[in-house]
DRENTI-542042 format. One record per residue (C-alpha): residue in three letters; residue number from 1; x, y, z. Coordinates in steps of 0.02 Angstrom, whole numbers. Layout:
BEGIN
ALA | NUM | X | Y | Z
...
END
This chain:
BEGIN
MET | 1 | 482 | -1117 | 251
ALA | 2 | 462 | -957 | 142
LYS | 3 | 328 | -866 | 110
GLN | 4 | 262 | -826 | -50
SER | 5 | 228 | -697 | -165
ASN | 6 | 45 | -662 | -203
LEU | 7 | 74 | -713 | -376
ALA | 8 | 171 | -875 | -342
LYS | 9 | 22 | -920 | -198
GLN | 10 | -106 | -866 | -330
ALA | 11 | -36 | -979 | -479
SER | 12 | 69 | -1098 | -382
LEU | 13 | 214 | -1058 | -479
PRO | 14 | 400 | -1075 | -411
ASP | 15 | 478 | -929 | -372
PHE | 16 | 636 | -935 | -473
MET | 17 | 686 | -1035 | -627
TYR | 18 | 830 | -961 | -712
ASN | 19 | 940 | -1070 | -815
VAL | 20 | 842 | -1222 | -761
GLY | 21 | 818 | -1305 | -941
ASP | 22 | 792 | -1200 | -1115
ARG | 23 | 684 | -1072 | -1028
ILE | 24 | 693 | -951 | -1170
GLY | 25 | 649 | -1091 | -1283
LEU | 26 | 490 | -1120 | -1169
LEU | 27 | 436 | -951 | -1154
LYS | 28 | 449 | -912 | -1351
ARG | 29 | 334 | -1061 | -1370
VAL | 30 | 202 | -1006 | -1241
LEU | 31 | 202 | -814 | -1337
LYS | 32 | 193 | -901 | -1513
THR | 33 | 51 | -1011 | -1452
LEU | 34 | -31 | -834 | -1391
GLY | 35 | -26 | -751 | -1540
ASN | 36 | 173 | -676 | -1516
PRO | 37 | 70 | -524 | -1421
ASP | 38 | 252 | -442 | -1406
LYS | 39 | 247 | -415 | -1595
ARG | 40 | 97 | -298 | -1595
PHE | 41 | 220 | -142 | -1531
LYS | 42 | 397 | -108 | -1539
ILE | 43 | 514 | -130 | -1407
ILE | 44 | 661 | -30 | -1297
HIS | 45 | 746 | -170 | -1195
ILE | 46 | 836 | -91 | -1046
CYS | 47 | 977 | -203 | -969
GLY | 48 | 1114 | -175 | -841
THR | 49 | 1172 | -194 | -672
ASN | 50 | 1127 | -21 | -604
GLY | 51 | 1000 | 122 | -664
LYS | 52 | 867 | 4 | -774
GLY | 53 | 733 | 59 | -683
SER | 54 | 774 | 259 | -684
THR | 55 | 837 | 237 | -857
ALA | 56 | 654 | 152 | -905
THR | 57 | 547 | 281 | -804
MET | 58 | 635 | 410 | -891
ILE | 59 | 611 | 341 | -1068
ALA | 60 | 423 | 303 | -1049
ALA | 61 | 387 | 458 | -954
ILE | 62 | 470 | 566 | -1130
LEU | 63 | 359 | 450 | -1241
HIS | 64 | 213 | 484 | -1153
GLN | 65 | 237 | 678 | -1144
LEU | 66 | 272 | 634 | -1359
ASN | 67 | 94 | 585 | -1332
TYR | 68 | 123 | 382 | -1371
GLN | 69 | 37 | 256 | -1278
VAL | 70 | 171 | 165 | -1184
GLY | 71 | 174 | 18 | -1060
ALA | 72 | 300 | -16 | -957
PHE | 73 | 368 | -189 | -868
THR | 74 | 498 | -152 | -740
SER | 75 | 552 | -248 | -584
PRO | 76 | 609 | -273 | -436
PHE | 77 | 426 | -191 | -414
ILE | 78 | 393 | -58 | -278
GLY | 79 | 237 | -93 | -193
THR | 80 | 132 | -234 | -242
MET | 81 | 180 | -349 | -421
TYR | 82 | 40 | -229 | -515
ASN | 83 | 151 | -75 | -498
SER | 84 | 278 | -181 | -620
ILE | 85 | 164 | -168 | -785
GLN | 86 | 107 | -6 | -801
ARG | 87 | -5 | 62 | -985
ASN | 88 | 29 | 270 | -978
PHE | 89 | 88 | 259 | -794
ALA | 90 | -60 | 179 | -721
ASP | 91 | -47 | -13 | -651
ILE | 92 | -133 | -150 | -724
SER | 93 | -270 | -190 | -606
LYS | 94 | -293 | -368 | -519
SER | 95 | -436 | -406 | -633
GLU | 96 | -348 | -370 | -781
PHE | 97 | -212 | -458 | -730
ASN | 98 | -334 | -632 | -660
ASP | 99 | -379 | -603 | -842
GLU | 100 | -213 | -621 | -913
MET | 101 | -166 | -739 | -820
ARG | 102 | -336 | -867 | -870
GLN | 103 | -255 | -858 | -1047
ILE | 104 | -100 | -926 | -981
ARG | 105 | -142 | -1076 | -880
GLN | 106 | -250 | -1138 | -1029
VAL | 107 | -99 | -1127 | -1137
MET | 108 | -1 | -1227 | -991
ALA | 109 | -151 | -1349 | -968
ARG | 110 | -121 | -1401 | -1155
PRO | 111 | -36 | -1562 | -1199
ALA | 112 | 97 | -1468 | -1298
PHE | 113 | 154 | -1420 | -1113
ARG | 114 | 136 | -1561 | -1016
ASN | 115 | 257 | -1564 | -876
GLU | 116 | 296 | -1390 | -894
THR | 117 | 292 | -1238 | -786
LEU | 118 | 347 | -1054 | -788
SER | 119 | 426 | -958 | -662
GLU | 120 | 337 | -831 | -561
PHE | 121 | 429 | -691 | -664
GLU | 122 | 410 | -778 | -837
ALA | 123 | 229 | -756 | -783
GLN | 124 | 240 | -605 | -757
PHE | 125 | 324 | -549 | -914
ILE | 126 | 178 | -626 | -1010
VAL | 127 | 58 | -546 | -934
ALA | 128 | 113 | -389 | -972
MET | 129 | 161 | -446 | -1143
LEU | 130 | -25 | -501 | -1185
PHE | 131 | -93 | -341 | -1053
PHE | 132 | 12 | -214 | -1180
ALA | 133 | -70 | -307 | -1343
ASP | 134 | -238 | -327 | -1274
HIS | 135 | -227 | -146 | -1238
PRO | 136 | -122 | -71 | -1371
VAL | 137 | 24 | 7 | -1363
ASP | 138 | 138 | 99 | -1471
TYR | 139 | 322 | 52 | -1371
VAL | 140 | 358 | -38 | -1218
VAL | 141 | 500 | -8 | -1117
LEU | 142 | 552 | -161 | -1065
GLU | 143 | 648 | -194 | -919
CYS | 144 | 787 | -342 | -894
GLY | 145 | 752 | -466 | -738
LEU | 146 | 891 | -536 | -677
GLY | 147 | 997 | -556 | -833
GLY | 148 | 1032 | -539 | -1041
GLU | 149 | 1055 | -692 | -1131
LEU | 150 | 924 | -797 | -1005
ASP | 151 | 810 | -663 | -933
ALA | 152 | 618 | -720 | -988
THR | 153 | 632 | -537 | -1057
ASN | 154 | 742 | -596 | -1218
ALA | 155 | 608 | -729 | -1248
VAL | 156 | 541 | -576 | -1362
SER | 157 | 542 | -576 | -1571
ASP | 158 | 630 | -416 | -1584
THR | 159 | 690 | -255 | -1521
MET | 160 | 695 | -82 | -1575
TYR | 161 | 817 | -40 | -1454
SER | 162 | 958 | -121 | -1342
VAL | 163 | 998 | 18 | -1187
PHE | 164 | 1134 | -29 | -1055
THR | 165 | 1165 | 59 | -912
GLU | 166 | 1319 | 29 | -810
ILE | 167 | 1369 | -160 | -787
GLY | 168 | 1443 | -213 | -648
LEU | 169 | 1456 | -371 | -510
ASP | 170 | 1289 | -430 | -451
HIS | 171 | 1212 | -615 | -465
LEU | 172 | 1377 | -676 | -461
GLY | 173 | 1390 | -848 | -486
ILE | 174 | 1218 | -854 | -598
LEU | 175 | 1280 | -721 | -731
GLY | 176 | 1460 | -750 | -703
ASP | 177 | 1611 | -728 | -581
THR | 178 | 1681 | -572 | -673
VAL | 179 | 1629 | -391 | -740
THR | 180 | 1689 | -481 | -912
GLU | 181 | 1565 | -626 | -899
ILE | 182 | 1408 | -532 | -827
ALA | 183 | 1427 | -413 | -966
THR | 184 | 1458 | -561 | -1104
THR | 185 | 1299 | -632 | -1035
LYS | 186 | 1195 | -461 | -1043
SER | 187 | 1257 | -438 | -1222
LYS | 188 | 1173 | -575 | -1295
ILE | 189 | 1000 | -468 | -1286
ILE | 190 | 1056 | -362 | -1420
ARG | 191 | 953 | -417 | -1582
PRO | 192 | 1010 | -407 | -1781
GLY | 193 | 997 | -242 | -1846
ASN | 194 | 924 | -135 | -1690
THR | 195 | 1011 | 24 | -1623
THR | 196 | 1120 | -19 | -1463
ILE | 197 | 1160 | 110 | -1347
THR | 198 | 1276 | 95 | -1187
ALA | 199 | 1297 | 218 | -1057
SER | 200 | 1470 | 316 | -1062
HIS | 201 | 1555 | 269 | -890
GLN | 202 | 1569 | 77 | -926
ARG | 203 | 1708 | -18 | -892
SER | 204 | 1835 | -32 | -1042
GLU | 205 | 1804 | -238 | -1049
VAL | 206 | 1627 | -193 | -1054
PHE | 207 | 1614 | -51 | -1167
GLN | 208 | 1733 | -162 | -1287
ILE | 209 | 1614 | -339 | -1260
LEU | 210 | 1473 | -215 | -1302
LYS | 211 | 1532 | -143 | -1436
SER | 212 | 1597 | -333 | -1532
GLN | 213 | 1436 | -395 | -1496
ALA | 214 | 1343 | -275 | -1562
ALA | 215 | 1436 | -277 | -1733
THR | 216 | 1429 | -457 | -1745
LYS | 217 | 1235 | -425 | -1752
GLN | 218 | 1258 | -288 | -1855
ALA | 219 | 1188 | -163 | -1736
THR | 220 | 1204 | 9 | -1751
PHE | 221 | 1308 | 56 | -1595
ILE | 222 | 1313 | 211 | -1504
SER | 223 | 1404 | 273 | -1329
ALA | 224 | 1301 | 389 | -1215
ASP | 225 | 1471 | 517 | -1218
THR | 226 | 1398 | 589 | -1399
VAL | 227 | 1273 | 688 | -1286
GLN | 228 | 1356 | 839 | -1160
LEU | 229 | 1278 | 899 | -1016
THR | 230 | 1299 | 1002 | -895
ALA | 231 | 1184 | 1031 | -731
THR | 232 | 1166 | 1151 | -609
GLN | 233 | 1076 | 1157 | -438
GLY | 234 | 919 | 1234 | -429
ALA | 235 | 777 | 1227 | -280
HIS | 236 | 690 | 1104 | -184
LEU | 237 | 825 | 963 | -276
LYS | 238 | 798 | 1006 | -466
ARG | 239 | 917 | 1033 | -584
VAL | 240 | 964 | 1139 | -744
ILE | 241 | 997 | 1020 | -868
ASN | 242 | 1093 | 1105 | -1012
PHE | 243 | 1128 | 973 | -1143
GLN | 244 | 1176 | 958 | -1331
SER | 245 | 1217 | 785 | -1454
THR | 246 | 1379 | 783 | -1555
ILE | 247 | 1296 | 657 | -1682
GLU | 248 | 1145 | 666 | -1812
GLY | 249 | 992 | 716 | -1728
ARG | 250 | 1074 | 862 | -1630
ILE | 251 | 964 | 866 | -1502
GLN | 252 | 996 | 1049 | -1389
GLY | 253 | 910 | 1127 | -1260
GLN | 254 | 887 | 1164 | -1073
PHE | 255 | 759 | 1081 | -962
MET | 256 | 713 | 1063 | -780
PHE | 257 | 754 | 888 | -697
GLY | 258 | 684 | 830 | -535
LEU | 259 | 772 | 672 | -510
PRO | 260 | 889 | 702 | -354
GLY | 261 | 1013 | 574 | -357
THR | 262 | 1199 | 608 | -426
TYR | 263 | 1207 | 455 | -530
GLN | 264 | 1049 | 506 | -605
LEU | 265 | 1147 | 610 | -727
GLN | 266 | 1224 | 475 | -784
ASN | 267 | 1060 | 383 | -822
LEU | 268 | 1010 | 539 | -895
GLN | 269 | 1154 | 575 | -1019
THR | 270 | 1099 | 376 | -1091
VAL | 271 | 914 | 431 | -1108
LEU | 272 | 971 | 596 | -1196
THR | 273 | 1070 | 487 | -1326
TRP | 274 | 923 | 353 | -1348
LEU | 275 | 800 | 531 | -1374
ASN | 276 | 920 | 609 | -1498
ASP | 277 | 916 | 450 | -1600
PHE | 278 | 735 | 414 | -1601
VAL | 279 | 691 | 582 | -1637
ALA | 280 | 808 | 584 | -1816
LYS | 281 | 724 | 411 | -1817
VAL | 282 | 548 | 431 | -1824
LYS | 283 | 572 | 602 | -1876
ILE | 284 | 491 | 720 | -1747
PRO | 285 | 511 | 900 | -1735
CYS | 286 | 630 | 960 | -1616
GLN | 287 | 570 | 1120 | -1586
HIS | 288 | 454 | 1108 | -1420
LEU | 289 | 576 | 999 | -1375
ASP | 290 | 639 | 1092 | -1218
GLU | 291 | 467 | 1100 | -1161
ASN | 292 | 407 | 906 | -1160
LEU | 293 | 568 | 883 | -1073
THR | 294 | 510 | 982 | -927
ALA | 295 | 357 | 913 | -918
ALA | 296 | 418 | 738 | -930
LEU | 297 | 567 | 742 | -806
SER | 298 | 544 | 893 | -701
GLN | 299 | 431 | 816 | -591
LEU | 300 | 444 | 618 | -600
VAL | 301 | 472 | 516 | -450
VAL | 302 | 560 | 361 | -481
PRO | 303 | 502 | 236 | -330
GLY | 304 | 643 | 176 | -212
ARG | 305 | 794 | 266 | -308
PHE | 306 | 820 | 413 | -213
GLU | 307 | 680 | 441 | -172
ARG | 308 | 600 | 566 | -54
ILE | 309 | 462 | 488 | 42
SER | 310 | 441 | 583 | 194
THR | 311 | 499 | 776 | 231
ARG | 312 | 454 | 801 | 425
PRO | 313 | 554 | 696 | 456
THR | 314 | 662 | 701 | 305
ILE | 315 | 667 | 529 | 228
PHE | 316 | 763 | 452 | 72
LEU | 317 | 743 | 284 | 12
ASP | 318 | 874 | 196 | -112
GLY | 319 | 879 | 19 | -173
GLY | 320 | 1063 | 8 | -194
HIS | 321 | 1117 | -154 | -156
ASN | 322 | 1269 | -205 | -238
PRO | 323 | 1447 | -120 | -221
ASP | 324 | 1414 | -16 | -376
GLY | 325 | 1249 | 79 | -308
VAL | 326 | 1283 | 92 | -163
LYS | 327 | 1469 | 200 | -217
ALA | 328 | 1319 | 292 | -325
PHE | 329 | 1195 | 301 | -165
VAL | 330 | 1362 | 388 | -66
THR | 331 | 1423 | 494 | -196
SER | 332 | 1242 | 567 | -189
VAL | 333 | 1229 | 588 | -26
ASN | 334 | 1387 | 693 | -10
GLU | 335 | 1355 | 803 | -143
LEU | 336 | 1189 | 880 | -86
TYR | 337 | 1192 | 825 | 119
ARG | 338 | 1382 | 814 | 180
SER | 339 | 1374 | 908 | 318
ARG | 340 | 1218 | 882 | 383
PRO | 341 | 1185 | 732 | 512
LYS | 342 | 1119 | 552 | 447
ILE | 343 | 1044 | 418 | 513
ILE | 344 | 1067 | 245 | 395
ILE | 345 | 946 | 108 | 385
ASN | 346 | 1033 | -41 | 307
GLY | 347 | 1005 | -200 | 240
PHE | 348 | 1049 | -316 | 124
LEU | 349 | 1028 | -491 | 58
LYS | 350 | 1141 | -633 | 85
ASP | 351 | 1195 | -663 | -87
LYS | 352 | 1271 | -489 | -123
GLU | 353 | 1435 | -430 | -103
TYR | 354 | 1393 | -321 | 61
GLN | 355 | 1557 | -323 | 142
SER | 356 | 1620 | -180 | 10
ALA | 357 | 1467 | -118 | 16
VAL | 358 | 1472 | -58 | 215
LYS | 359 | 1630 | 15 | 190
SER | 360 | 1578 | 145 | 69
LEU | 361 | 1409 | 148 | 168
LEU | 362 | 1564 | 208 | 334
THR | 363 | 1635 | 360 | 217
LEU | 364 | 1490 | 441 | 267
LYS | 365 | 1502 | 598 | 373
ASN | 366 | 1406 | 631 | 517
ALA | 367 | 1330 | 453 | 501
SER | 368 | 1255 | 350 | 632
PHE | 369 | 1193 | 147 | 576
ILE | 370 | 1035 | 49 | 603
VAL | 371 | 1055 | -136 | 532
THR | 372 | 896 | -214 | 505
GLU | 373 | 848 | -363 | 391
PRO | 374 | 757 | -342 | 219
GLN | 375 | 596 | -457 | 222
ASN | 376 | 642 | -613 | 119
GLN | 377 | 674 | -763 | 204
LYS | 378 | 745 | -853 | 82
ARG | 379 | 900 | -745 | 47
GLU | 380 | 880 | -606 | 189
LEU | 381 | 1041 | -566 | 264
ASP | 382 | 1032 | -584 | 469
ALA | 383 | 1056 | -431 | 543
VAL | 384 | 1183 | -498 | 673
LYS | 385 | 1308 | -556 | 544
LEU | 386 | 1289 | -397 | 460
SER | 387 | 1314 | -281 | 611
GLN | 388 | 1465 | -384 | 633
VAL | 389 | 1554 | -326 | 486
TYR | 390 | 1508 | -154 | 540
GLN | 391 | 1580 | -175 | 706
GLN | 392 | 1760 | -282 | 637
LEU | 393 | 1790 | -87 | 525
THR | 394 | 1740 | 41 | 651
ASP | 395 | 1754 | -46 | 825
LYS | 396 | 1575 | 9 | 904
PRO | 397 | 1435 | -92 | 914
ILE | 398 | 1262 | -80 | 780
GLN | 399 | 1128 | -79 | 846
ILE | 400 | 1004 | -199 | 787
PHE | 401 | 827 | -230 | 749
GLU | 402 | 759 | -395 | 656
SER | 403 | 587 | -308 | 604
PRO | 404 | 630 | -168 | 468
ILE | 405 | 478 | -45 | 560
ASP | 406 | 562 | -58 | 709
ALA | 407 | 713 | 4 | 642
LEU | 408 | 604 | 139 | 554
LYS | 409 | 517 | 198 | 743
GLU | 410 | 693 | 204 | 829
ALA | 411 | 774 | 310 | 670
ILE | 412 | 617 | 424 | 706
TYR | 413 | 633 | 432 | 894
ARG | 414 | 819 | 483 | 867
THR | 415 | 784 | 607 | 765
HIS | 416 | 703 | 708 | 908
LYS | 417 | 865 | 733 | 1000
PHE | 418 | 938 | 849 | 866
ASN | 419 | 903 | 1017 | 834
ASP | 420 | 998 | 1014 | 639
GLY | 421 | 873 | 899 | 587
PRO | 422 | 945 | 719 | 542
ILE | 423 | 878 | 637 | 373
ILE | 424 | 839 | 468 | 389
PHE | 425 | 924 | 352 | 225
VAL | 426 | 859 | 184 | 200
ILE | 427 | 977 | 90 | 73
GLY | 428 | 999 | -73 | 24
SER | 429 | 870 | -217 | -51
PHE | 430 | 705 | -156 | -132
TYR | 431 | 642 | -319 | 10
LEU | 432 | 701 | -188 | 143
LEU | 433 | 626 | -48 | 52
ASN | 434 | 455 | -127 | 7
PRO | 435 | 401 | -127 | 187
ILE | 436 | 476 | 56 | 239
ARG | 437 | 386 | 109 | 87
SER | 438 | 221 | 47 | 104
TYR | 439 | 220 | 101 | 314
ILE | 440 | 236 | 272 | 278
LEU | 441 | 126 | 280 | 120
THR | 442 | -18 | 187 | 219
LYS | 443 | 8 | 244 | 396
GLY | 444 | 98 | 411 | 380
VAL | 445 | 245 | 466 | 493
ASP | 446 | 230 | 532 | 660
PHE | 447 | 354 | 640 | 687
HIS | 448 | 353 | 591 | 908
GLU | 449 | 324 | 435 | 878
ASN | 450 | 438 | 320 | 978
END
């Protein structure tokens, strides 16, 4: 039997109830009973397949730098569930979380909710809405969980923005079986009269679906190609960004950008498109915008998104867990470290399109691979089965470890054998990244460990 998470244990909640009855209707009733806490701040709703967390974190960082009180609800969490609910980049505390959960339990105990229950993610979402209402914020950056139309976050009353990152294939059979079906599901977060922003690199069919849904809802529709940017590589993986908007707002300038993944430039373009519209809406003076963007984004770290977690040896963590995410990871590695020897620790969930992801990983130059298993007993892909995909494509044996920590120790041991410093990359499910990241942060990395 799979282990329950801390929240599921604590509250006796099922971990997954997506599309089981009218979930959005239930959540709206719960929010109404609690006094509609989601109406006490403005919401920037982030949806997509890849790049949601990075985009949400960048927007929250800019708002905070502009002296707004900012709430952020993101998923999946890195570390503990308390990391997913933040006010001004400070995690909700365990006691604060428990206080909000008590209110939710009291509501669910009422006769009106007899025989109804919330899933773990739904309860977490309601906790976030209560917390941001009880500890007042101006804006909440709200990241969709699994999907769009039936996602718990779509129970909010209204949104100021719907921001769409790249939409591709993921959660097949739940959100849809094609990109068109998935995009249609995700487009349903667009609210009447809001402003809808899409990444410029969407597939053509996705772009048309979002544009059509926005028109139906009489929402303002803006593509991120209205912001032009160029990036020059600087020291310590930072980039100098020059940018200019071509539409109303017309922000322009230069700043330092600290997120190293190449794919972050696509997310940044979407964020700057949002910012161009935002400063026009709220009439923010732009004379110090360069300084504010450098302050907000030059030192920003997004956990698990091309995150350098160690420098001796160099270790990066990346949560690319679907074909598009892995392709973006490979592009970043090839741009930054094409000629360096690499050790790749890899593990996926069994419900992902892992075969095509492996094909992308095998295009990395000068790379060796270690296969392991994410820590999710219900959904983990058996390491032997994943190794067989590698072997079929390369005709070479792949080293296997059931434990992610054992895989990490082996990778660190291998770095001793080279003089030119192999880089360790951990790529795949967040259920793989979480135990490795926690181990490194709590115990450190002994370079001479074996």
